[in-house]
N, C-alpha and C positions, 0 to 999 in steps of 0.2 A: 470766060476768065476775067475779061475786062470789066463786065458788069459786077462780078463778085468783088473784084478789087475796089471798084468805086463805092460799093455798099460798105465795105470794111473801112475805107477812108472816111466815109461820112459818119459811121458809128463811132470812130475814134474821137470825133469832135462833139459828141453828145454829152452834155453834163447830166449824168444819170441821177445824181443826188438832187439837183435842182428840179428835174422833171418829177421825181417822186415827191419832193417837198411841195411842188405846185399842185399836184393832184391831191395830196393830203390837205393842203391849205384850202383849196376849193371845196373839198368834201367837208372839212371841219367847219368852215364858215357857213356853208349851206345848211349843215345840221344845226349849228348854233342859232343862226338867224331864223330859219324856218320853224324849228321846234320852240325856240324862245318866244317868237311872236305869238304862236298859238297858245303856249303855256301862260303867257301874260293875259291873253283874252279869257282863258279858262279860269284863272285866278280871280279876275274881275267878276265873272258870273258866280263863282262860289261865294265871294264876299257879299255881293248884293242879294243873294238868295238865302244864305244861312246865317250870316254874321251881323248884318245890319239892315234895317228896314227904312232908315232915313237916308235919303240921297245926299243930304248935306254932310253927313258923317263920312262918306267915302267918295265925295266929289273930288277932293284933292288927290286921292289914290288913283282915280280914273285919269286925271290930268297927268300924273306921273307915269302911269302905264302907257298912255298915248305918246308921251314924250320918248319913252324908252323904245317904243315901236318905231318911231321915226328915226331914232338913232340906229336901230337895227338895219333899216333901209340904207342908211349912209354907210354903215360898216360893210354891208354886202357889196355895194358899188365900189367902195374904196379898195377892198381886198381883191376884187376882180381885176381892177386896173393894176394894183400894186403887184399882184401875183404874176401877171403877164410881163410886167416890167422887170421883175427879178428873174424870171425865166429867161428873158432876152439877155439880161446881164450875165447869167450863167453861161449861155451859149457864146456870148461875146468874149468873156474872159477865158473860157476854155479854148476857144479858137485862137485867141491871141497867144496863149501859152504854148499850144501845139505848134503854132507858127514859129515862135521863138526857138522851140526845141527841135524844129525841123521835122515834126511827126505828121503835121496836117496843114496843108496849104491850099485852101479852097480858092480857085482862081477868081471867083466873083467878089471876094472881100479882101483879097490880099493887099489891095492898095489903100482902101478907105478905112477899114476897121482897125487894122493892126497898127498903122502909123500913129493913131491916137494914143494907144497905150504905150508903145515903145518910145514915143516922143520924137520920132524922126520920120523922114520920107522913106518909102519903101525902096529896096535896092533895085537898081536897074532903071531908076527914073531920076531925072533931074528936074529942077524947077523951071528950066528953060525948055522951050519947044515941047510943051505938053501936048499929048495926043488927045483926041476926042474921048470924053468919058462916057461910058455906057450908062444907061438909066439905072441898072441894078447897082453898079458900083457907086453912082452918085447917091442913091438911097442909103447904101451902106456907109458912105462917108458921113452923111447927115446923122445916121443912127450912131455912128462911132463918136460923134461929138457929144451925144447924149449919154452914151454908155461908157465913155472913156475914163470915168472916174470911179473905179470900184471902191476906193476908200470912202467916198461919200455914201455909197450904198450900204457899206458896213455900218456907218454911223446912223443912218436913217433906220435901218433894220433893227439896230440895237435899241433905239428910242421906242420904236413901235413894239418891240418885244417887251420892254418894261411896261408900257401902257397896257399891253394885252395881258400881262400877268395880273394886273389890277382887275381887268374885266373877268379873267378866269377865276380870281378869288371871289368876286361879287356873284358870279354864276353859281357858286357853291352855297350861297346863303339860302335861296329858295329850296334847294335840295335838302338842306339841313332842316328847314321849317317843316316841309312836307314829311320828311322822315320821322321827325319827332311826333307829328300828328299820327302817322301810321303806327308807330310804336305804341302810342297811347291807345289807339283803336285795338291793337293786338292784346293789350292788357285788359281792355273791356270785354273783348270776345272770349278771353280765357281768364276769368277772374281768379282761378285757383293759383295763378302764378304771382299774384300780388295780394298783400294784406290790406290794401287801401280799398275803401268803398267805391264801387263802380260809379256811383252818382257824383263823386268828387273828382273823377278823372276828366279833365277838360282840355280843350284846345282854345287858347285865348289869343285872338288876333291882335289885341291891343298890346300884349306883352312884347310882340316883335316889332311894334311901331307901324303895323299895317293900318290900324285904325286909331283914332284918338281915344284917350281914356274915358271920355264921356259917351262913347258909342254904346248903343244898346241893341241887342244883348252883348255883342262884342266877343262872346265866347259860347261854345257849345259843349255840353257835357254828357256823360253817360251813354245811354243807348241812342240818343239823337246823334251824337258824334259818330258812333259806330255805323249808323245808317248813312251818314255822309261818306264815310270811308268806303262803303260798299257801292256807291254810285259810280257810274262810268265817267262822270265829269272829274271826280277826284282822282280816280285811277289814271285816266288819260293825262291830266295835267301833271301829276306826279312823274309819270314816265317821260313826258315831254321835257320837263325840267332836267331829268337825268340825261336825256339825249342831248340837250343843249350844253350841259356840263361836259359831256364826252366830246362834243364838237369843239368846244373851247379848248379842251386839252389837246385835241388833234391839231388845231391851229397853232397852239403854242409849240408843239413839237416841230411843226413845219417851219415856223419862224426861227427856231433854234438851229434847224438844219440849214436854212438859208444863211444865217449869220456865220455859222462855222464854215460853210462852203465858200462864202464870199471873202471871209477873212483869210482862208487858206489860199484862194486864188490871188488875192491882193499881195500876200506875202511872197508867193512864187513869182509874181510879176515884178516885185521889188528886187528880188535876187536874180531876176532874168534867167530862169531856167535851171536852177540848181537842183530841182526835183522834178521828176516826171509823173508824179501822182497828181493829176490835175483834173480829174473828172468830177468837178463840183460845179 
């Protein structure tokens, strides 16, 4: 019975929304970074194989793609660390709220972690005659100094969410380009659905700013375009961009969940336990 009660007490302090958001964030970022990296490499191969024969015409595009790939590496590292930090903040604030409400009082952190949020020394202790501090409690006190400002985490998460919305919007651009190309290929494959001549149906990379206007040929038309759409490189790159877009959407949902949960916890801490719904 004691073991069961201990498990129940531990589960009370688990910020379930933060845990779910962390898993969603890691999965979304992994999908966005992994698929996005490979999709950019596939785009580079398609451009140099079918749309331009002169290296100087797509040299700038290669530099841009390489720069984006390095940015992807940075995004992966940043969100790995930021996700862990936000998860720790979720555990911290939930524990602090449960302590204030008297529902959850873990002995290892009742001194160090809670006093940072509540702004005072824990009950039963005075500043004089302090007793030796255990290692775990000392670690928790140091962690509490870092995590004792949920308002700052709300602000930082809000800024990162705004920036990620821009990345999410940008991730939709290649999906739009590839989708237009795929629709054009469908019109070529089934000419009865359109009154336009098949030879005039083209995909022009210059129109989207991928290549300069003096690039040659810069566009592919008719049955040649249909042949490209049937290649595994085009199909794989198209689906990778879709997967990257879905990953960006999942990451955005995770950030919004983080922000709502952190705002709720901060509000509860401000009113010092006027609500008992604190599993965020």
